[in-house]
C-alpha positions in Angstrom: -97.8 -41.9 58.9 -95.5 -44.8 60.0 -91.8 -44.7 59.8 -91.8 -47.4 57.1 -94.1 -45.3 54.9 -91.9 -42.2 55.3 -88.8 -44.2 54.2 -90.7 -45.7 51.3 -91.9 -42.2 50.2 -88.3 -40.8 50.6 -86.8 -43.7 48.6 -89.3 -43.1 45.7 -88.5 -39.4 45.8 -84.8 -40.0 45.7 -85.0 -42.5 42.9 -87.2 -40.1 40.9 -84.7 -37.3 41.5 -81.8 -39.4 40.5 -83.6 -40.6 37.4 -84.5 -37.1 36.4 -80.9 -35.9 37.0 -79.6 -38.9 34.9 -82.0 -38.0 32.1 -80.7 -34.4 32.1 -77.0 -35.3 32.3 -75.1 -36.6 29.3 -71.4 -37.3 29.8 -68.6 -38.2 27.5 -64.8 -38.3 27.3 -62.1 -37.8 24.7 -58.6 -39.3 24.7 -56.7 -36.2 23.5 -53.4 -38.0 23.2 -54.8 -40.6 20.9 -56.7 -38.0 19.0 -53.5 -36.0 18.6 -51.6 -39.0 17.3 -54.3 -40.2 14.9 -55.3 -37.0 13.2 -53.6 -36.2 9.9 -52.2 -32.9 11.3 -51.0 -34.7 14.5 -49.2 -37.3 12.4 -47.5 -34.6 10.3 -46.5 -32.6 13.4 -45.1 -35.8 15.0 -43.1 -36.6 11.9 -41.7 -33.0 11.6 -40.8 -33.0 15.3 -39.1 -36.4 14.9 -37.0 -35.0 12.0 -35.9 -32.0 14.1 -35.2 -34.3 17.0 -33.1 -36.6 14.9 -31.0 -33.7 13.5 -30.4 -32.3 17.0 -29.6 -35.8 18.3 -27.1 -36.4 15.5 -25.3 -33.1 16.4 -25.1 -34.1 20.1 -23.9 -37.6 19.2 -21.1 -36.2 17.0 -20.0 -33.8 19.7 -20.0 -36.6 22.3 -18.1 -39.0 20.0 -15.4 -36.3 19.4 -15.2 -35.6 23.1 -14.9 -39.3 23.9 -12.1 -39.7 21.3 -10.2 -36.8 22.8 -10.6 -38.2 26.3 -9.2 -41.6 25.1 -6.3 -39.9 23.4 -5.5 -38.0 26.5 -5.6 -41.2 28.6 -3.2 -42.8 26.2 -0.8 -39.9 26.2 -1.2 -39.0 29.9 2.1 -40.6 31.0 4.0 -39.0 28.2 2.9 -35.4 28.7 4.0 -33.1 31.4 1.6 -32.8 34.3 0.7 -29.1 33.5 -0.2 -30.0 29.9 -2.4 -32.9 31.2 -4.2 -30.4 33.5 -4.7 -28.0 30.7 -6.1 -30.8 28.4 -8.4 -32.0 31.2 -9.7 -28.4 31.8 -10.3 -28.0 28.1 -12.2 -31.3 27.9 -14.2 -30.4 31.0 -15.2 -27.1 29.3 -16.2 -28.9 26.1 -18.3 -31.4 28.1 -20.1 -28.6 29.8 -20.8 -27.0 26.3 -22.2 -30.3 25.1 -24.5 -30.5 28.1 -25.6 -26.9 27.5 -26.3 -27.7 23.9 -28.3 -30.7 24.9 -30.4 -28.7 27.3 -30.9 -25.9 24.7 -32.1 -28.5 22.2 -34.5 -30.0 24.7 -36.0 -26.6 25.4 -36.2 -25.8 21.6 -37.9 -29.2 21.0 -40.4 -28.6 23.8 -41.2 -25.2 22.5 -41.7 -26.5 18.9 -43.9 -29.3 20.2 -46.1 -26.9 22.1 -46.3 -24.6 19.1 -47.2 -27.5 16.7 -49.8 -29.0 19.0 -51.5 -25.9 20.3 -53.3 -25.2 17.0 -54.4 -28.9 16.8 -55.7 -28.9 20.4 -57.5 -25.6 19.8 -59.2 -27.0 16.7 -60.1 -30.2 18.6 -61.6 -28.2 21.4 -63.8 -26.4 18.9 -65.0 -29.7 17.5 -65.7 -31.0 21.1 -67.7 -27.9 21.8 -69.8 -28.4 18.7 -70.4 -32.0 19.6 -71.3 -31.0 23.2 -73.7 -28.4 22.0 -75.3 -30.4 19.1 -75.8 -33.5 21.2 -76.6 -31.8 24.5 -73.7 -33.1 26.5 -73.5 -31.8 30.1 -69.8 -32.6 30.3 -67.0 -34.0 28.2 -63.7 -34.7 30.0 -60.2 -35.7 29.0 -59.6 -39.5 29.4 -56.4 -39.1 31.4 -58.5 -37.7 34.3 -60.8 -40.7 34.4 -60.4 -43.8 36.5 -63.2 -45.6 34.7 -65.8 -44.9 32.0 -67.9 -47.1 29.8 -66.6 -47.4 26.3 -69.8 -46.0 24.7 -69.0 -42.6 26.3 -65.8 -42.3 24.3 -66.0 -39.6 21.7 -62.4 -39.8 20.5 -63.2 -41.5 17.2 -65.8 -38.9 16.3 -63.4 -36.0 17.1 -60.7 -37.6 14.9 -63.2 -38.2 12.1 -64.5 -34.7 12.2 -61.0 -33.2 12.5 -59.7 -35.1 9.5 -62.8 -34.1 7.5 -61.8 -30.5 8.0 -64.2 -29.4 10.7 -63.1 -26.6 13.0 -60.5 -25.3 10.5 -60.7 -21.6 9.7 -62.1 -21.1 6.2 -63.9 -24.5 6.5 -60.9 -26.3 5.0 -58.0 -28.3 6.3 -54.9 -26.3 7.0 -51.9 -26.9 4.8 -49.1 -28.9 6.4 -46.9 -26.5 8.3 -49.0 -23.6 7.0 -51.1 -21.0 8.9 -54.8 -21.5 9.6 
């Protein structure tokens, strides 16, 4: 057998193996961030979190405004007050500034925790839906879009996940969970 014949046979074998593998493999992807923001529960969670954020931000803004006013007052009175009283006021203002910063950090942690709590149930339900799609349609792999560099648009399952989620699929009791309620 000549070298050219062996290369031809090997090429045919490789093409046949690749084609067989491609026939057995079915891939898809889901944009979980988009799905989260476009599902009914995701929109409700986002609105609830924004409301909490706005309340916390208002509290921080009020504390900062009061602190700024007191700093400006001290700056105006600095030359009229004895040096020891100025130092006491500066120390008091510094302590208040630290408390405002601590409050800000505490609010950030609370918001992060509430966001995780609100989104965990939604992600779990989406994953159930994705598993059903993968099983029913014989997908070999479904990946999250953020981990992709490129994928053809026809492999995107995001709209199907959103549609099924909003239709109530994956919810315990086969119905959509109440807003803010338990599954």
